[in-house]
N, CA, C and O atoms as CSV, one atom per row, in Angstrom:
chain,resi,resn,atom,element,x,y,z
A,1,MET,N,N,0.853,-1.178,0.000
A,1,MET,CA,C,0.000,0.000,0.000
A,1,MET,C,C,0.894,1.234,0.000
A,1,MET,O,O,1.813,1.363,0.809
A,2,ILE,N,N,0.601,2.124,-0.919
A,2,ILE,CA,C,1.360,3.381,-0.972
A,2,ILE,C,C,0.508,4.500,-0.376
A,2,ILE,O,O,-0.680,4.324,-0.108
A,3,ALA,N,N,1.136,5.639,-0.179
A,3,ALA,CA,C,0.495,6.766,0.509
A,3,ALA,C,C,-0.860,7.142,-0.095
A,3,ALA,O,O,-1.839,7.293,0.635
A,4,ILE,N,N,-0.923,7.292,-1.405
A,4,ILE,CA,C,-2.159,7.742,-2.034
A,4,ILE,C,C,-3.252,6.698,-1.914
A,4,ILE,O,O,-4.430,7.046,-1.829
A,5,GLN,N,N,-2.880,5.413,-1.906
A,5,GLN,CA,C,-3.882,4.360,-1.737
A,5,GLN,C,C,-4.534,4.450,-0.353
A,5,GLN,O,O,-5.739,4.234,-0.218
A,6,CYS,N,N,-3.753,4.762,0.652
A,6,CYS,CA,C,-4.299,4.920,2.006
A,6,CYS,C,C,-5.311,6.053,2.022
A,6,CYS,O,O,-6.415,5.913,2.549
A,7,LYS,N,N,-4.923,7.167,1.441
A,7,LYS,CA,C,-5.811,8.333,1.427
A,7,LYS,C,C,-7.078,8.059,0.607
A,7,LYS,O,O,-8.176,8.437,1.018
A,8,MET,N,N,-6.927,7.400,-0.555
A,8,MET,CA,C,-8.092,7.073,-1.384
A,8,MET,C,C,-9.020,6.113,-0.640
A,8,MET,O,O,-10.239,6.280,-0.668
A,9,ALA,N,N,-8.446,5.111,0.024
A,9,ALA,CA,C,-9.250,4.128,0.753
A,9,ALA,C,C,-9.997,4.799,1.911
A,9,ALA,O,O,-11.183,4.548,2.127
A,10,ARG,N,N,-9.299,5.639,2.637
A,10,ARG,CA,C,-9.916,6.345,3.763
A,10,ARG,C,C,-11.061,7.224,3.282
A,10,ARG,O,O,-12.121,7.273,3.906
A,11,THR,N,N,-10.840,7.921,2.167
A,11,THR,CA,C,-11.862,8.796,1.597
A,11,THR,C,C,-13.058,7.987,1.104
A,11,THR,O,O,-14.206,8.375,1.320
A,12,ALA,N,N,-12.790,6.859,0.439
A,12,ALA,CA,C,-13.873,6.009,-0.073
A,12,ALA,C,C,-14.753,5.495,1.065
A,12,ALA,O,O,-15.959,5.321,0.891
A,13,LEU,N,N,-14.151,5.255,2.221
A,13,LEU,CA,C,-14.902,4.776,3.377
A,13,LEU,C,C,-15.487,5.914,4.212
A,13,LEU,O,O,-16.168,5.684,5.211
A,14,ASN,N,N,-15.208,7.139,3.785
A,14,ASN,CA,C,-15.679,8.319,4.505
A,14,ASN,C,C,-15.150,8.343,5.946
A,14,ASN,O,O,-15.885,8.626,6.892
A,15,LEU,N,N,-13.873,8.043,6.080
A,15,LEU,CA,C,-13.226,8.042,7.393
A,15,LEU,C,C,-12.265,9.220,7.490
A,15,LEU,O,O,-11.550,9.534,6.539
A,16,GLY,N,N,-12.257,9.853,8.628
A,16,GLY,CA,C,-11.274,10.885,8.898
A,16,GLY,C,C,-9.975,10.245,9.367
A,16,GLY,O,O,-9.936,9.049,9.653
A,17,VAL,N,N,-8.929,11.026,9.446
A,17,VAL,CA,C,-7.637,10.524,9.904
A,17,VAL,C,C,-7.768,9.948,11.308
A,17,VAL,O,O,-7.267,8.858,11.583
A,18,ARG,N,N,-8.434,10.669,12.191
A,18,ARG,CA,C,-8.597,10.192,13.576
A,18,ARG,C,C,-9.395,8.897,13.644
A,18,ARG,O,O,-9.072,8.007,14.431
A,19,GLN,N,N,-10.448,8.787,12.811
A,19,GLN,CA,C,-11.265,7.572,12.828
A,19,GLN,C,C,-10.452,6.362,12.377
A,19,GLN,O,O,-10.501,5.307,13.010
A,20,LEU,N,N,-9.704,6.512,11.284
A,20,LEU,CA,C,-8.876,5.401,10.825
A,20,LEU,C,C,-7.815,5.059,11.869
A,20,LEU,O,O,-7.554,3.884,12.128
A,21,ALA,N,N,-7.217,6.062,12.455
A,21,ALA,CA,C,-6.198,5.824,13.481
A,21,ALA,C,C,-6.777,5.005,14.638
A,21,ALA,O,O,-6.138,4.080,15.138
A,22,GLU,N,N,-7.990,5.357,15.054
A,22,GLU,CA,C,-8.628,4.623,16.154
A,22,GLU,C,C,-8.898,3.177,15.747
A,22,GLU,O,O,-8.642,2.256,16.523
A,23,LEU,N,N,-9.411,2.974,14.543
A,23,LEU,CA,C,-9.700,1.618,14.069
A,23,LEU,C,C,-8.440,0.765,13.951
A,23,LEU,O,O,-8.459,-0.430,14.246
A,24,ALA,N,N,-7.347,1.390,13.518
A,24,ALA,CA,C,-6.086,0.664,13.323
A,24,ALA,C,C,-5.229,0.633,14.582
A,24,ALA,O,O,-4.167,0.010,14.603
A,25,ASP,N,N,-5.686,1.299,15.617
A,25,ASP,CA,C,-4.966,1.360,16.895
A,25,ASP,C,C,-3.568,1.959,16.724
A,25,ASP,O,O,-2.573,1.437,17.226
A,26,VAL,N,N,-3.537,3.083,15.988
A,26,VAL,CA,C,-2.302,3.863,15.819
A,26,VAL,C,C,-2.652,5.323,16.100
A,26,VAL,O,O,-3.818,5.659,16.305
A,27,SER,N,N,-1.659,6.167,16.108
A,27,SER,CA,C,-1.931,7.580,16.344
A,27,SER,C,C,-2.361,8.267,15.049
A,27,SER,O,O,-1.997,7.822,13.961
A,28,PRO,N,N,-3.137,9.352,15.161
A,28,PRO,CA,C,-3.493,10.111,13.959
A,28,PRO,C,C,-2.248,10.598,13.214
A,28,PRO,O,O,-2.253,10.691,11.987
A,29,ASP,N,N,-1.190,10.906,13.953
A,29,ASP,CA,C,0.052,11.354,13.317
A,29,ASP,C,C,0.646,10.250,12.438
A,29,ASP,O,O,1.248,10.536,11.403
A,30,THR,N,N,0.476,8.995,12.850
A,30,THR,CA,C,0.984,7.878,12.045
A,30,THR,C,C,0.265,7.825,10.704
A,30,THR,O,O,0.897,7.614,9.668
A,31,ILE,N,N,-1.056,8.014,10.716
A,31,ILE,CA,C,-1.823,8.026,9.465
A,31,ILE,C,C,-1.378,9.195,8.601
A,31,ILE,O,O,-1.171,9.034,7.398
A,32,ALA,N,N,-1.228,10.372,9.203
A,32,ALA,CA,C,-0.804,11.564,8.457
A,32,ALA,C,C,0.582,11.351,7.848
A,32,ALA,O,O,0.824,11.739,6.705
A,33,ARG,N,N,1.491,10.736,8.610
A,33,ARG,CA,C,2.842,10.484,8.094
A,33,ARG,C,C,2.803,9.503,6.926
A,33,ARG,O,O,3.517,9.681,5.939
A,34,LEU,N,N,1.969,8.467,7.037
A,34,LEU,CA,C,1.842,7.499,5.948
A,34,LEU,C,C,1.322,8.186,4.688
A,34,LEU,O,O,1.855,7.981,3.598
A,35,GLU,N,N,0.287,8.996,4.841
A,35,GLU,CA,C,-0.311,9.675,3.686
A,35,GLU,C,C,0.604,10.748,3.090
A,35,GLU,O,O,0.432,11.121,1.930
A,36,ARG,N,N,1.570,11.248,3.860
A,36,ARG,CA,C,2.565,12.193,3.342
A,36,ARG,C,C,3.661,11.466,2.582
A,36,ARG,O,O,4.418,12.080,1.829
A,37,GLY,N,N,3.744,10.155,2.780
A,37,GLY,CA,C,4.777,9.374,2.109
A,37,GLY,C,C,5.995,9.110,2.970
A,37,GLY,O,O,7.015,8.630,2.474
A,38,ASP,N,N,5.900,9.419,4.267
A,38,ASP,CA,C,7.016,9.143,5.172
A,38,ASP,C,C,7.195,7.638,5.338
A,38,ASP,O,O,6.256,6.864,5.150
A,39,MET,N,N,8.403,7.237,5.689
A,39,MET,CA,C,8.692,5.817,5.912
A,39,MET,C,C,8.123,5.380,7.260
A,39,MET,O,O,8.302,6.056,8.273
A,40,LEU,N,N,7.435,4.241,7.255
A,40,LEU,CA,C,6.902,3.639,8.476
A,40,LEU,C,C,7.326,2.176,8.516
A,40,LEU,O,O,7.762,1.624,7.506
A,41,LYS,N,N,7.200,1.554,9.676
A,41,LYS,CA,C,7.497,0.132,9.789
A,41,LYS,C,C,6.549,-0.653,8.889
A,41,LYS,O,O,5.380,-0.294,8.746
A,42,GLU,N,N,7.053,-1.721,8.286
A,42,GLU,CA,C,6.224,-2.578,7.434
A,42,GLU,C,C,5.024,-3.123,8.216
A,42,GLU,O,O,3.924,-3.231,7.674
A,43,SER,N,N,5.237,-3.463,9.484
A,43,SER,CA,C,4.145,-4.021,10.291
A,43,SER,C,C,3.041,-2.988,10.532
A,43,SER,O,O,1.864,-3.340,10.605
A,44,THR,N,N,3.419,-1.732,10.652
A,44,THR,CA,C,2.426,-0.664,10.845
A,44,THR,C,C,1.600,-0.487,9.574
A,44,THR,O,O,0.376,-0.364,9.631
A,45,ILE,N,N,2.272,-0.475,8.440
A,45,ILE,CA,C,1.564,-0.338,7.160
A,45,ILE,C,C,0.641,-1.541,6.941
A,45,ILE,O,O,-0.493,-1.380,6.490
A,46,ALA,N,N,1.127,-2.739,7.259
A,46,ALA,CA,C,0.323,-3.950,7.103
A,46,ALA,C,C,-0.918,-3.896,8.003
A,46,ALA,O,O,-1.997,-4.324,7.595
A,47,ASN,N,N,-0.769,-3.382,9.198
A,47,ASN,CA,C,-1.887,-3.260,10.129
A,47,ASN,C,C,-2.942,-2.284,9.592
A,47,ASN,O,O,-4.139,-2.570,9.640
A,48,ILE,N,N,-2.497,-1.151,9.090
A,48,ILE,CA,C,-3.429,-0.146,8.553
A,48,ILE,C,C,-4.123,-0.705,7.307
A,48,ILE,O,O,-5.329,-0.531,7.132
A,49,ARG,N,N,-3.364,-1.368,6.456
A,49,ARG,CA,C,-3.952,-1.968,5.249
A,49,ARG,C,C,-5.006,-3.010,5.631
A,49,ARG,O,O,-6.096,-3.025,5.059
A,50,ALA,N,N,-4.691,-3.871,6.585
A,50,ALA,CA,C,-5.635,-4.908,7.023
A,50,ALA,C,C,-6.906,-4.275,7.597
A,50,ALA,O,O,-8.005,-4.789,7.391
A,51,THR,N,N,-6.754,-3.174,8.307
A,51,THR,CA,C,-7.911,-2.466,8.864
A,51,THR,C,C,-8.801,-1.953,7.745
A,51,THR,O,O,-10.023,-2.089,7.811
A,52,LEU,N,N,-8.200,-1.367,6.721
A,52,LEU,CA,C,-8.963,-0.847,5.583
A,52,LEU,C,C,-9.633,-1.979,4.799
A,52,LEU,O,O,-10.758,-1.827,4.322
A,53,GLU,N,N,-8.949,-3.097,4.670
A,53,GLU,CA,C,-9.528,-4.242,3.961
A,53,GLU,C,C,-10.722,-4.813,4.724
A,53,GLU,O,O,-11.730,-5.177,4.118
A,54,ARG,N,N,-10.613,-4.892,6.050
A,54,ARG,CA,C,-11.747,-5.364,6.854
A,54,ARG,C,C,-12.941,-4.430,6.721
A,54,ARG,O,O,-14.089,-4.857,6.843
A,55,ALA,N,N,-12.667,-3.157,6.470
A,55,ALA,CA,C,-13.737,-2.166,6.327
A,55,ALA,C,C,-14.361,-2.191,4.934
A,55,ALA,O,O,-15.342,-1.490,4.688
A,56,GLY,N,N,-13.799,-2.997,4.009
A,56,GLY,CA,C,-14.415,-3.138,2.697
A,56,GLY,C,C,-13.630,-2.619,1.515
A,56,GLY,O,O,-14.183,-2.478,0.425
A,57,VAL,N,N,-12.358,-2.332,1.702
A,57,VAL,CA,C,-11.525,-1.823,0.607
A,57,VAL,C,C,-10.774,-2.972,-0.052
A,57,VAL,O,O,-10.296,-3.884,0.621
A,58,VAL,N,N,-10.677,-2.915,-1.375
A,58,VAL,CA,C,-9.843,-3.842,-2.137
A,58,VAL,C,C,-8.730,-3.003,-2.753
A,58,VAL,O,O,-8.995,-2.015,-3.437
A,59,PHE,N,N,-7.495,-3.396,-2.509
A,59,PHE,CA,C,-6.360,-2.670,-3.074
A,59,PHE,C,C,-6.038,-3.234,-4.447
A,59,PHE,O,O,-5.899,-4.445,-4.617
A,60,VAL,N,N,-5.921,-2.343,-5.426
A,60,VAL,CA,C,-5.619,-2.713,-6.797
A,60,VAL,C,C,-4.138,-2.404,-7.019
A,60,VAL,O,O,-3.690,-1.268,-6.869
A,61,GLU,N,N,-3.397,-3.444,-7.380
A,61,GLU,CA,C,-1.958,-3.271,-7.596
A,61,GLU,C,C,-1.717,-2.640,-8.958
A,61,GLU,O,O,-2.644,-2.480,-9.751
A,62,GLU,N,N,-0.492,-2.292,-9.218
A,62,GLU,CA,C,-0.093,-1.709,-10.499
A,62,GLU,C,C,-0.525,-2.646,-11.624
A,62,GLU,O,O,-0.149,-3.818,-11.637
A,63,ASN,N,N,-1.308,-2.137,-12.559
A,63,ASN,CA,C,-1.782,-2.968,-13.670
A,63,ASN,C,C,-1.658,-2.219,-14.998
A,63,ASN,O,O,-2.442,-2.443,-15.920
A,64,GLY,N,N,-0.683,-1.344,-15.085
A,64,GLY,CA,C,-0.511,-0.546,-16.292
A,64,GLY,C,C,-1.153,0.821,-16.165
A,64,GLY,O,O,-0.759,1.755,-16.863
A,65,GLU,N,N,-2.121,0.954,-15.299
A,65,GLU,CA,C,-2.812,2.229,-15.065
A,65,GLU,C,C,-2.398,2.855,-13.739
A,65,GLU,O,O,-2.750,4.001,-13.464
A,66,GLY,N,N,-1.676,2.139,-12.938
A,66,GLY,CA,C,-1.269,2.635,-11.636
A,66,GLY,C,C,-2.069,1.983,-10.527
A,66,GLY,O,O,-3.172,1.489,-10.762
A,67,PRO,N,N,-1.522,1.976,-9.318
A,67,PRO,CA,C,-2.219,1.355,-8.198
A,67,PRO,C,C,-3.440,2.188,-7.794
A,67,PRO,O,O,-3.498,3.393,-8.038
A,68,GLY,N,N,-4.404,1.520,-7.176
A,68,GLY,CA,C,-5.612,2.216,-6.726
A,68,GLY,C,C,-6.356,1.416,-5.684
A,68,GLY,O,O,-5.808,0.490,-5.087
A,69,VAL,N,N,-7.605,1.776,-5.469
A,69,VAL,CA,C,-8.465,1.071,-4.527
A,69,VAL,C,C,-9.880,1.025,-5.100
A,69,VAL,O,O,-10.240,1.815,-5.973
A,70,ARG,N,N,-10.654,0.104,-4.600
A,70,ARG,CA,C,-12.080,0.069,-4.888
A,70,ARG,C,C,-12.769,-0.530,-3.674
A,70,ARG,O,O,-12.122,-1.124,-2.811
A,71,LEU,N,N,-14.075,-0.372,-3.613
A,71,LEU,CA,C,-14.851,-0.936,-2.511
A,71,LEU,C,C,-15.410,-2.282,-2.923
A,71,LEU,O,O,-15.772,-2.489,-4.081
A,72,LYS,N,N,-15.478,-3.204,-1.955
A,72,LYS,CA,C,-16.080,-4.504,-2.225
A,72,LYS,C,C,-17.550,-4.316,-2.554
A,72,LYS,O,O,-18.220,-3.444,-2.001
A,73,LYS,N,N,-18.029,-5.131,-3.446
A,73,LYS,CA,C,-19.428,-5.085,-3.831
A,73,LYS,C,C,-20.242,-5.799,-2.757
A,73,LYS,O,O,-19.930,-6.926,-2.374
A,74,LYS,N,N,-21.286,-5.131,-2.279
A,74,LYS,CA,C,-22.138,-5.710,-1.239
A,74,LYS,C,C,-23.493,-6.050,-1.851
A,74,LYS,O,O,-24.408,-5.226,-1.873
A,75,VAL,N,N,-23.600,-7.262,-2.340
A,75,VAL,CA,C,-24.846,-7.682,-2.959
A,75,VAL,C,C,-25.464,-8.762,-2.092
A,75,VAL,O,O,-24.800,-9.718,-1.692
A,76,LYS,N,N,-26.737,-8.594,-1.811
A,76,LYS,CA,C,-27.470,-9.610,-1.073
A,76,LYS,C,C,-28.567,-10.129,-1.968
A,76,LYS,O,O,-29.190,-9.374,-2.715
A,77,THR,N,N,-28.798,-11.415,-1.889
A,77,THR,CA,C,-29.871,-12.013,-2.662
A,77,THR,C,C,-31.191,-11.762,-1.923
A,77,THR,O,O,-31.185,-11.467,-0.728
A,78,PRO,N,N,-32.315,-11.877,-2.625
A,78,PRO,CA,C,-33.607,-11.732,-1.938
A,78,PRO,C,C,-33.747,-12.722,-0.777
A,78,PRO,O,O,-34.342,-12.395,0.249
A,79,GLU,N,N,-33.206,-13.916,-0.939
A,79,GLU,CA,C,-33.289,-14.918,0.126
A,79,GLU,C,C,-32.483,-14.484,1.349
A,79,GLU,O,O,-32.928,-14.658,2.484
A,80,GLN,N,N,-31.303,-13.922,1.116
A,80,GLN,CA,C,-30.487,-13.445,2.238
A,80,GLN,C,C,-31.188,-12.303,2.961
A,80,GLN,O,O,-31.174,-12.237,4.190
A,81,LEU,N,N,-31.802,-11.401,2.193
A,81,LEU,CA,C,-32.512,-10.285,2.827
A,81,LEU,C,C,-33.737,-10.776,3.585
A,81,LEU,O,O,-34.025,-10.272,4.671
A,82,ALA,N,N,-34.461,-11.743,3.042
A,82,ALA,CA,C,-35.628,-12.290,3.747
A,82,ALA,C,C,-35.197,-12.936,5.058
A,82,ALA,O,O,-35.878,-12.806,6.075
A,83,SER,N,N,-34.074,-13.625,5.029
A,83,SER,CA,C,-33.546,-14.246,6.242
A,83,SER,C,C,-33.144,-13.179,7.261
A,83,SER,O,O,-33.392,-13.328,8.457
A,84,LYS,N,N,-32.523,-12.105,6.778
A,84,LYS,CA,C,-32.122,-11.008,7.670
A,84,LYS,C,C,-33.349,-10.367,8.311
A,84,LYS,O,O,-33.335,-10.048,9.500
A,85,ILE,N,N,-34.411,-10.178,7.526
A,85,ILE,CA,C,-35.642,-9.586,8.053
A,85,ILE,C,C,-36.220,-10.476,9.152
A,85,ILE,O,O,-36.640,-9.985,10.199
A,86,ALA,N,N,-36.240,-11.790,8.906
A,86,ALA,CA,C,-36.752,-12.729,9.911
A,86,ALA,C,C,-35.904,-12.669,11.181
A,86,ALA,O,O,-36.439,-12.668,12.289
A,87,ASP,N,N,-34.582,-12.620,11.017
A,87,ASP,CA,C,-33.683,-12.529,12.173
A,87,ASP,C,C,-33.918,-11.242,12.958
A,87,ASP,O,O,-33.927,-11.251,14.189
A,88,LEU,N,N,-34.108,-10.139,12.242
A,88,LEU,CA,C,-34.353,-8.862,12.916
A,88,LEU,C,C,-35.674,-8.888,13.680
A,88,LEU,O,O,-35.769,-8.350,14.784
A,89,HIS,N,N,-36.686,-9.508,13.096
A,89,HIS,CA,C,-37.973,-9.619,13.793
A,89,HIS,C,C,-37.823,-10.437,15.068
A,89,HIS,O,O,-38.392,-10.095,16.105
A,90,GLU,N,N,-37.044,-11.535,14.984
A,90,GLU,CA,C,-36.829,-12.382,16.159
A,90,GLU,C,C,-36.102,-11.633,17.269
A,90,GLU,O,O,-36.392,-11.824,18.449
A,91,ALA,N,N,-35.165,-10.789,16.889
A,91,ALA,CA,C,-34.341,-10.068,17.865
A,91,ALA,C,C,-34.961,-8.745,18.309
A,91,ALA,O,O,-34.346,-8.001,19.073
A,92,LEU,N,N,-36.167,-8.445,17.840
A,92,LEU,CA,C,-36.809,-7.178,18.165
A,92,LEU,C,C,-36.988,-7.055,19.686
A,92,LEU,O,O,-37.657,-7.888,20.297
A,93,PRO,N,N,-36.398,-6.026,20.294
A,93,PRO,CA,C,-36.512,-5.868,21.751
A,93,PRO,C,C,-37.975,-5.642,22.171
A,93,PRO,O,O,-38.733,-4.939,21.502
A,94,VAL,N,N,-38.336,-6.253,23.286
A,94,VAL,CA,C,-39.693,-6.118,23.817
A,94,VAL,C,C,-39.712,-4.952,24.794
A,94,VAL,O,O,-38.842,-4.829,25.655
A,95,VAL,N,N,-40.726,-4.094,24.643
A,95,VAL,CA,C,-40.881,-2.941,25.531
A,95,VAL,C,C,-42.139,-3.158,26.358
A,95,VAL,O,O,-43.229,-3.349,25.817
A,96,ASP,N,N,-41.973,-3.128,27.679
A,96,ASP,CA,C,-43.123,-3.254,28.583
A,96,ASP,C,C,-43.779,-1.880,28.696
A,96,ASP,O,O,-43.303,-1.011,29.427
A,97,GLU,N,N,-44.877,-1.696,27.965
A,97,GLU,CA,C,-45.550,-0.398,27.936
A,97,GLU,C,C,-46.170,-0.028,29.284
A,97,GLU,O,O,-46.422,1.148,29.548
A,98,LYS,N,N,-46.414,-1.022,30.132
A,98,LYS,CA,C,-47.025,-0.760,31.442
A,98,LYS,C,C,-45.997,-0.359,32.496
A,98,LYS,O,O,-46.355,0.100,33.581
A,99,ALA,N,N,-44.732,-0.534,32.171
A,99,ALA,CA,C,-43.673,-0.187,33.120
A,99,ALA,C,C,-43.625,1.320,33.318
A,99,ALA,O,O,-43.954,2.102,32.426
A,100,LYS,N,N,-43.209,1.694,34.507
A,100,LYS,CA,C,-43.068,3.116,34.817
A,100,LYS,C,C,-41.938,3.714,33.989
A,100,LYS,O,O,-40.992,3.013,33.630
A,101,PRO,N,N,-42.032,5.007,33.684
A,101,PRO,CA,C,-40.933,5.655,32.953
A,101,PRO,C,C,-39.616,5.505,33.712
A,101,PRO,O,O,-39.543,5.731,34.920
A,102,SER,N,N,-38.599,5.127,32.984
A,102,SER,CA,C,-37.275,4.958,33.581
A,102,SER,C,C,-36.241,5.008,32.462
A,102,SER,O,O,-36.585,4.858,31.289
A,103,PRO,N,N,-34.980,5.217,32.820
A,103,PRO,CA,C,-33.934,5.188,31.786
A,103,PRO,C,C,-33.883,3.834,31.068
A,103,PRO,O,O,-33.623,3.768,29.866
A,104,HIS,N,N,-34.132,2.758,31.818
A,104,HIS,CA,C,-34.116,1.419,31.214
A,104,HIS,C,C,-35.221,1.290,30.165
A,104,HIS,O,O,-34.984,0.781,29.069
A,105,LYS,N,N,-36.428,1.750,30.503
A,105,LYS,CA,C,-37.545,1.680,29.563
A,105,LYS,C,C,-37.258,2.550,28.335
A,105,LYS,O,O,-37.534,2.147,27.205
A,106,ALA,N,N,-36.716,3.717,28.560
A,106,ALA,CA,C,-36.395,4.614,27.448
A,106,ALA,C,C,-35.371,3.981,26.516
A,106,ALA,O,O,-35.477,4.111,25.297
A,107,MET,N,N,-34.381,3.298,27.082
A,107,MET,CA,C,-33.367,2.631,26.267
A,107,MET,C,C,-33.999,1.500,25.458
A,107,MET,O,O,-33.676,1.321,24.284
A,108,LYS,N,N,-34.891,0.743,26.076
A,108,LYS,CA,C,-35.580,-0.334,25.361
A,108,LYS,C,C,-36.420,0.223,24.212
A,108,LYS,O,O,-36.467,-0.369,23.134
A,109,GLN,N,N,-37.080,1.355,24.440
A,109,GLN,CA,C,-37.884,1.976,23.387
A,109,GLN,C,C,-36.987,2.432,22.234
A,109,GLN,O,O,-37.341,2.285,21.064
A,110,LEU,N,N,-35.842,2.978,22.573
A,110,LEU,CA,C,-34.893,3.409,21.556
A,110,LEU,C,C,-34.367,2.215,20.757
A,110,LEU,O,O,-34.286,2.279,19.530
A,111,GLU,N,N,-34.013,1.142,21.437
A,111,GLU,CA,C,-33.539,-0.072,20.766
A,111,GLU,C,C,-34.632,-0.647,19.858
A,111,GLU,O,O,-34.353,-1.101,18.748
A,112,HIS,N,N,-35.864,-0.621,20.340
A,112,HIS,CA,C,-37.002,-1.122,19.565
A,112,HIS,C,C,-37.173,-0.287,18.289
A,112,HIS,O,O,-37.349,-0.841,17.204
A,113,ALA,N,N,-37.120,1.021,18.417
A,113,ALA,CA,C,-37.279,1.908,17.264
A,113,ALA,C,C,-36.147,1.700,16.260
A,113,ALA,O,O,-36.381,1.686,15.052
A,114,HIS,N,N,-34.926,1.539,16.756
A,114,HIS,CA,C,-33.783,1.303,15.872
A,114,HIS,C,C,-33.965,-0.018,15.118
A,114,HIS,O,O,-33.714,-0.084,13.914
A,115,ALA,N,N,-34.395,-1.056,15.816
A,115,ALA,CA,C,-34.598,-2.351,15.180
A,115,ALA,C,C,-35.698,-2.275,14.123
A,115,ALA,O,O,-35.568,-2.873,13.055
A,116,LYS,N,N,-36.773,-1.550,14.406
A,116,LYS,CA,C,-37.858,-1.387,13.428
A,116,LYS,C,C,-37.336,-0.660,12.179
A,116,LYS,O,O,-37.718,-0.997,11.058
A,117,ASN,N,N,-36.476,0.323,12.375
A,117,ASN,CA,C,-35.879,1.044,11.261
A,117,ASN,C,C,-35.019,0.108,10.405
A,117,ASN,O,O,-35.075,0.170,9.177
A,118,GLU,N,N,-34.230,-0.752,11.042
A,118,GLU,CA,C,-33.400,-1.714,10.312
A,118,GLU,C,C,-34.276,-2.683,9.513
A,118,GLU,O,O,-33.940,-3.037,8.383
A,119,ILE,N,N,-35.385,-3.104,10.094
A,119,ILE,CA,C,-36.318,-3.990,9.393
A,119,ILE,C,C,-36.883,-3.282,8.164
A,119,ILE,O,O,-36.957,-3.866,7.083
A,120,ALA,N,N,-37.276,-2.032,8.333
A,120,ALA,CA,C,-37.838,-1.267,7.214
A,120,ALA,C,C,-36.820,-1.118,6.090
A,120,ALA,O,O,-37.173,-1.255,4.919
A,121,LYS,N,N,-35.560,-0.841,6.429
A,121,LYS,CA,C,-34.525,-0.703,5.404
A,121,LYS,C,C,-34.303,-2.022,4.669
A,121,LYS,O,O,-34.155,-2.040,3.447
A,122,ALA,N,N,-34.280,-3.127,5.420
A,122,ALA,CA,C,-34.076,-4.433,4.793
A,122,ALA,C,C,-35.255,-4.784,3.891
A,122,ALA,O,O,-35.062,-5.349,2.815
A,123,LYS,N,N,-36.480,-4.454,4.319
A,123,LYS,CA,C,-37.665,-4.724,3.495
A,123,LYS,C,C,-37.624,-3.901,2.211
A,123,LYS,O,O,-38.011,-4.386,1.148
A,124,GLU,N,N,-37.157,-2.663,2.308
A,124,GLU,CA,C,-37.057,-1.804,1.126
A,124,GLU,C,C,-36.060,-2.380,0.125
A,124,GLU,O,O,-36.336,-2.419,-1.074
A,125,LYS,N,N,-34.899,-2.830,0.615
A,125,LYS,CA,C,-33.907,-3.438,-0.264
A,125,LYS,C,C,-34.471,-4.713,-0.891
A,125,LYS,O,O,-34.264,-4.974,-2.076
A,126,HIS,N,N,-35.182,-5.500,-0.090
A,126,HIS,CA,C,-35.774,-6.737,-0.590
A,126,HIS,C,C,-36.769,-6.433,-1.706
A,126,HIS,O,O,-36.779,-7.102,-2.739
A,127,ALA,N,N,-37.601,-5.422,-1.490
A,127,ALA,CA,C,-38.592,-5.047,-2.497
A,127,ALA,C,C,-37.918,-4.601,-3.786
A,127,ALA,O,O,-38.387,-4.934,-4.875
A,128,LYS,N,N,-36.834,-3.857,-3.680
A,128,LYS,CA,C,-36.120,-3.396,-4.873
A,128,LYS,C,C,-35.530,-4.564,-5.653
A,128,LYS,O,O,-35.543,-4.569,-6.884
A,129,LEU,N,N,-35.014,-5.555,-4.927
A,129,LEU,CA,C,-34.411,-6.710,-5.595
A,129,LEU,C,C,-35.455,-7.601,-6.255
A,129,LEU,O,O,-35.200,-8.191,-7.305
A,130,THR,N,N,-36.629,-7.698,-5.639
A,130,THR,CA,C,-37.631,-8.630,-6.160
A,130,THR,C,C,-38.575,-8.004,-7.173
A,130,THR,O,O,-39.329,-8.714,-7.837
A,131,THR,N,N,-38.543,-6.674,-7.300
A,131,THR,CA,C,-39.455,-6.018,-8.262
A,131,THR,C,C,-38.709,-5.096,-9.200
A,131,THR,O,O,-39.118,-3.957,-9.426
A,132,LYS,N,N,-37.617,-5.591,-9.741
A,132,LYS,CA,C,-36.863,-4.769,-10.691
A,132,LYS,C,C,-37.709,-4.540,-11.931
A,132,LYS,O,O,-38.323,-5.464,-12.464
A,133,ILE,N,N,-37.730,-3.309,-12.376
A,133,ILE,CA,C,-38.499,-2.941,-13.564
A,133,ILE,C,C,-37.619,-3.154,-14.789
A,133,ILE,O,O,-36.513,-2.621,-14.884
A,134,VAL,N,N,-38.137,-3.944,-15.720
A,134,VAL,CA,C,-37.402,-4.207,-16.948
A,134,VAL,C,C,-38.025,-3.381,-18.050
A,134,VAL,O,O,-39.214,-3.520,-18.339
A,135,LYS,N,N,-37.229,-2.519,-18.669
A,135,LYS,CA,C,-37.720,-1.664,-19.755
A,135,LYS,C,C,-37.809,-2.495,-21.033
A,135,LYS,O,O,-36.873,-3.223,-21.366
A,136,PRO,N,N,-38.916,-2.391,-21.743
A,136,PRO,CA,C,-39.025,-3.127,-23.005
A,136,PRO,C,C,-38.050,-2.554,-24.029
A,136,PRO,O,O,-37.744,-1.362,-24.025
A,137,LYS,N,N,-37.571,-3.439,-24.908
A,137,LYS,CA,C,-36.657,-2.988,-25.971
A,137,LYS,C,C,-37.449,-2.265,-27.036
A,137,LYS,O,O,-38.558,-2.673,-27.382
A,138,SER,N,N,-36.882,-1.190,-27.556
A,138,SER,CA,C,-37.577,-0.409,-28.575
A,138,SER,C,C,-37.333,-0.970,-29.951
A,138,SER,O,O,-37.844,-0.435,-30.935
């Protein structure tokens, strides 16, 4: 991984220098030095690269056009999304509506709302995959 690949990967993932540093367990200055092209230990560069790869980056080696990066394709089949929806429904937190107001109840309500939102997003993706509109040929 060269300096520009680190910066391109970080940008593609919408990560700031501090965020990447935290994920890679290095200092923000280490990330800045790498992106400036300063020499770092091979193990440090390997650690940062592995962190970016786990986050979804694929490093493209020199292929006549120069080195670069791209993001992994995240495609789910309708069956995978249906399974995810079922799993989310099963894990939906239960809120005792009769319980007195408390921080615990408020947290459960928040978790419940977040889970419902995740279900809605998964259902929307599922609907898009299963009802693709095919334009007739002219």
